[in-house]
C-alpha positions in Angstrom: 0.0 0.0 0.0 1.3 3.5 -0.9 1.1 6.3 1.6 0.2 9.7 0.2 0.0 13.3 1.6 -1.7 16.2 -0.2 -2.1 19.8 0.9 -4.7 22.3 -0.2 -5.0 26.1 0.4 -8.7 27.1 0.9 -10.0 30.6 1.3 -13.2 30.6 3.3 -15.2 33.8 3.1 -16.5 35.1 6.5 -20.1 35.9 7.2 -19.0 39.4 8.2 -15.8 41.3 9.0 -14.0 39.8 12.0 -12.1 42.3 14.1 -9.7 41.8 17.0 -7.4 44.3 18.7 -4.6 43.6 16.2 -6.6 43.8 12.9 -9.5 42.6 10.8 -10.1 39.8 8.3 -12.8 38.9 5.7 -11.7 35.4 5.0 -10.2 32.4 6.9 -7.2 31.2 5.0 -6.7 27.5 5.9 -4.5 24.6 4.9 -6.2 21.2 4.5 -4.1 18.0 4.6 -5.5 14.8 3.1 -3.6 11.6 3.7 -4.2 8.0 2.6 -2.6 4.6 3.3 -4.0 3.3 0.0 -7.2 2.0 1.6 -8.4 4.6 4.0 -8.3 8.4 3.9 -8.1 11.1 6.6 -8.0 14.8 6.8 -7.2 17.8 9.0 -7.4 21.6 8.8 -5.1 24.2 10.2 -5.0 28.0 10.2 -1.5 29.5 9.7 -1.2 32.6 11.9 1.1 35.5 11.2 1.3 36.4 14.9 3.5 33.2 15.1 5.4 33.9 11.9 3.3 31.5 9.7 1.9 31.8 6.3 0.0 29.6 3.9 3.2 29.2 1.8 5.5 28.4 4.8 3.1 25.8 6.2 2.6 24.0 2.9 6.4 24.1 2.4 6.9 22.5 5.9 4.4 19.8 5.0 6.0 19.2 1.6 9.4 18.7 3.2 8.2 16.3 5.8 6.1 14.2 3.4 9.2 12.4 2.2 9.8 11.2 5.7 6.4 9.6 6.3 5.6 6.3 4.8 2.8 4.8 7.1 0.5 5.4 10.0 3.2 4.3 12.4 5.2 7.5 11.6 2.5 9.4 13.5 4.5 8.8 16.6 7.4 10.8 15.1 5.6 14.0 14.2 6.9 15.9 17.2 10.5 15.1 16.0 9.8 16.0 12.4 7.8 19.3 12.8 7.8 22.1 15.4 4.6 23.1 17.2 2.4 25.1 14.9 -0.3 24.8 12.3 1.6 22.5 9.9 2.0 19.8 12.5 -1.6 20.4 13.6 -3.1 19.7 10.2 -1.0 16.6 9.7 -1.4 15.3 13.3 -5.2 15.7 13.1 -5.3 14.0 9.6 -3.2 11.1 11.2 -5.7 10.7 14.0 -8.6 10.6 11.6 -6.9 8.0 9.5 -6.0 5.9 12.5 -9.6 5.9 13.7 -10.8 4.7 10.3 -8.1 2.0 10.1 -9.1 0.7 13.5 -12.9 1.3 13.1 -13.1 3.3 16.3 -13.2 6.9 17.4 -10.4 9.2 18.3 -11.9 9.6 21.7 -11.6 5.9 22.3 -8.0 5.8 20.9 -7.0 8.6 23.4 -9.3 7.5 26.3 -11.0 10.8 26.3 -14.5 11.3 27.7 -17.3 11.5 25.2 -19.9 14.3 25.4 -23.0 14.7 23.2 -23.1 18.5 23.4 -21.5 21.4 25.1 -21.9 25.1 25.6 -19.5 27.2 23.4 -18.8 30.9 23.6 -20.1 33.0 20.7 -17.9 35.9 19.6 -18.5 39.6 19.2 -15.8 41.5 17.3 -14.2 44.8 18.3 -16.3 47.7 17.0 -17.9 50.9 18.2 -20.0 50.5 21.3 -23.4 50.8 19.5 -22.4 48.1 17.0 -21.2 45.7 19.7 -24.4 46.2 21.6 -26.4 45.5 18.5 -24.5 42.3 17.8 -24.9 41.3 21.5 -28.6 41.8 21.2 -28.7 38.9 18.7 -27.0 36.7 21.3 -29.3 37.6 24.2 -30.1 34.0 24.9 -26.5 32.8 24.7 -25.2 31.4 28.0 -21.5 32.3 27.2 -20.3 35.2 25.0 -16.8 36.1 24.1 -16.1 39.8 23.6 -13.1 41.0 21.6 -11.8 44.3 23.0 -8.9 46.6 22.4 -7.8 49.2 25.0 -10.6 51.7 24.1 -13.8 52.2 26.3 -13.4 48.8 27.9 -15.9 49.3 30.7 -18.5 51.3 28.8 -18.6 48.7 26.0 -19.1 45.8 28.5 -21.8 47.8 30.3 -23.7 48.3 27.0 -23.3 44.6 26.1 -24.4 43.5 29.6 -27.5 45.6 29.4 -28.9 43.6 26.5 -27.5 40.2 27.7 -28.0 40.4 31.5 -28.1 36.6 32.0 -25.0 35.7 29.9 -21.5 35.1 31.2 -18.7 36.8 29.4 -15.1 36.1 28.3 -13.1 39.2 27.4 -10.3 38.7 24.9 -7.9 41.6 24.6 -5.4 39.8 22.4 -2.4 41.5 24.2 -3.8 45.0 23.8 -3.8 46.1 27.4 -1.1 47.0 29.9 -1.1 46.3 33.7 -2.3 49.7 34.5 -5.5 49.4 32.4 -6.1 45.9 33.7 -6.0 47.2 37.2 -8.4 50.0 36.4 -11.0 47.9 34.7 -11.0 44.5 36.4 -13.3 45.4 39.4 -16.1 47.1 37.3 -15.9 44.2 34.8 -16.6 41.8 37.6 -20.0 43.5 38.1 -20.9 42.8 34.4 -20.6 39.0 34.8 -17.2 38.7 33.2 -15.9 35.2 34.2 -12.6 35.2 32.3 -10.1 37.8 30.8 -8.0 36.3 28.1 -4.5 37.5 27.4 -4.8 41.1 28.6 -1.1 41.8 28.3 1.5 41.2 25.6 3.1 37.8 26.1 6.5 39.3 26.9 4.9 41.2 29.8 3.6 38.2 31.7 5.8 39.0 34.7 3.6 42.0 35.5 0.9 39.5 36.5 3.0 37.9 39.3 1.9 40.4 41.9 -1.5 41.2 40.5 -4.5 40.0 42.5 -7.5 39.7 40.2 -11.1 39.0 41.1 -11.6 37.6 37.6 -9.6 34.6 36.3 -6.9 35.5 33.9 -6.3 33.1 30.9 -3.1 32.7 28.9 -3.6 32.4 25.1 -0.7 33.9 23.2 1.5 33.0 26.2 0.5 29.3 26.2 1.6 27.0 23.4 2.7 23.6 24.6 3.2 21.6 27.9 6.9 22.6 27.8 6.3 26.2 28.8 3.5 25.7 31.2 5.5 25.8 34.4 6.5 29.4 33.6 2.8 30.5 33.7 2.2 29.4 37.3 1.5 32.4 39.5 0.7 34.6 36.5 -2.4 32.9 35.0 -5.2 30.8 36.5 -6.4 29.4 33.1 -4.9 28.4 29.8 -6.5 28.5 26.3 -5.5 25.3 24.4 -5.6 25.8 20.6 -4.4 23.0 18.3 -2.8 25.4 15.9 -0.5 26.5 18.8 0.2 23.1 20.3 0.9 21.5 16.9 -2.1 19.2 17.0 -4.2 17.0 19.1 -1.4 14.8 20.4 0.4 17.7 22.2 -2.9 19.3 23.2 -3.7 16.2 25.2 -0.3 16.5 26.9 -0.8 20.2 27.6 -4.3 19.6 29.0 -3.1 16.8 31.4 -0.2 18.8 32.7 -2.4 21.9 33.1 -4.8 20.0 35.2 -2.0 18.8 37.5 -1.0 22.4 38.0 -4.6 23.4 38.8 -5.1 25.6 35.7 -8.7 26.0 34.4 -9.0 24.7 30.9 -10.3 26.6 27.9 -10.5 24.9 24.5 -10.2 27.5 21.8 -9.8 27.9 18.1 -8.7 30.1 15.2 -11.3 31.1 12.7 -12.0 28.0 10.6 -14.5 25.4 9.5 -16.1 22.5 11.4 -13.1 20.4 10.3 -10.8 22.4 12.4 -13.1 22.3 15.4 -13.7 18.5 15.4 -10.3 17.4 16.9 -10.5 20.2 19.5 -14.0 19.0 20.4 -12.6 15.7 21.5 -11.1 17.6 24.5 -14.3 19.4 25.6 -15.3 16.8 28.1 -12.4 17.9 30.2 -12.8 21.7 29.7 -14.1 24.5 31.9 -14.7 26.8 28.9 -15.3 26.0 25.3 -14.7 28.5 22.5 -15.2 26.7 19.2 -17.6 29.0 17.4 -15.3 29.3 14.3 -17.9 27.7 12.0 -20.4 30.4 12.9 -18.1 33.0 11.6 -17.6 31.5 8.1 -20.2 32.1 5.4 -20.2 28.5 4.2 -19.1 25.6 6.4 -18.2 22.0 5.4 -21.0 19.6 4.1 -20.6 17.7 7.4 -20.7 20.3 10.1 -21.5 21.0 13.7 -24.9 22.4 14.6 -25.4 25.3 17.1 -28.5 26.2 19.0 -28.4 29.2 21.3 -24.8 28.5 22.2 -25.1 24.7 22.5 -22.8 22.9 20.1 -23.6 19.4 18.8 -21.3 16.4 18.9 -19.0 15.6 16.0 -20.9 14.7 12.8 -20.4 11.0 11.9 -19.0 11.7 8.5 -16.8 14.7 9.4 -13.7 13.5 11.3 -12.4 11.1 13.9 -15.4 8.8 14.1 -13.9 5.7 12.6 -16.6 5.4 9.9 -15.0 4.8 6.5 -18.3 4.1 4.8 -19.7 7.6 5.2 -17.2 10.3 4.3 -17.7 14.0 3.7 -18.1 14.5 0.0 -15.3 17.1 0.0 -12.9 14.7 1.5 -13.6 12.2 -1.3 -13.2 14.9 -3.9 -9.9 16.2 -2.5 -8.5 12.7 -2.2 -9.1 12.1 -5.9 -7.2 15.3 -7.0 
């Protein structure tokens, strides 16, 4: 049997402009990896991120170079040696897990001994904008149990006050994407507590983490850009009380499991997060959600057109992984796009 690896660049238009503190986008630029052992096929999706020095071209080049060193499913165990943590390894690692599940006619959850859940509450995201626009978008989510609010350093409290007015029963995650400093955090954290903010994600630039050592916060502070893999986790103790695990940062599901297990031993709260991508990118992350305190996998709600096999969302409740999408060990029912890509 011949082992093959193919990569594809896909540009997924977004339903509307997505803005965070460091910029805006109108498309999700993703890399899809399709692998086959000659009998079964698997796939994975990753989102190269310029914040970490990645591009579509660099990720596809990494995958091209490593393809000559992979000849069978057993080489899955060598990926951490062959590729650094990042989106290239993520796409390939997730494709390998999908393929392994199909070869063994079981689920990835079973292969990794991860708890299975039938649904979960996911955060739904509001982009950075003017206060009136953010309140308008929040009104549409008034029944959502958990809302993630992207903020820069402008009008932090007044924006949250306006959002809370129209969503008084929701809990909130604020994501500053490194846009604040310790002085601003100190000024806003107490009033934000009054607006049902449960978590503040990466308020400071990653290279200013030490400023959090002596900071006593009434709201849990979560590391995102500061947290990539299990290797750097000890350095976050005493600075953060939660970590955001994203597969594009860990370099795939394999290392994400390692990071999650170590984070739990260090008493961090667990958030499972995502870049902006399709249901294919969310599925591997979803396998971890039974062990999470917070889930933020609403990427498919941000794209204009999702995969044929896709998650469903109902007032913030996310369904289980669709049988034909990824990781379910069913080689008889495959997403039509996977079949099409495998034949190219």
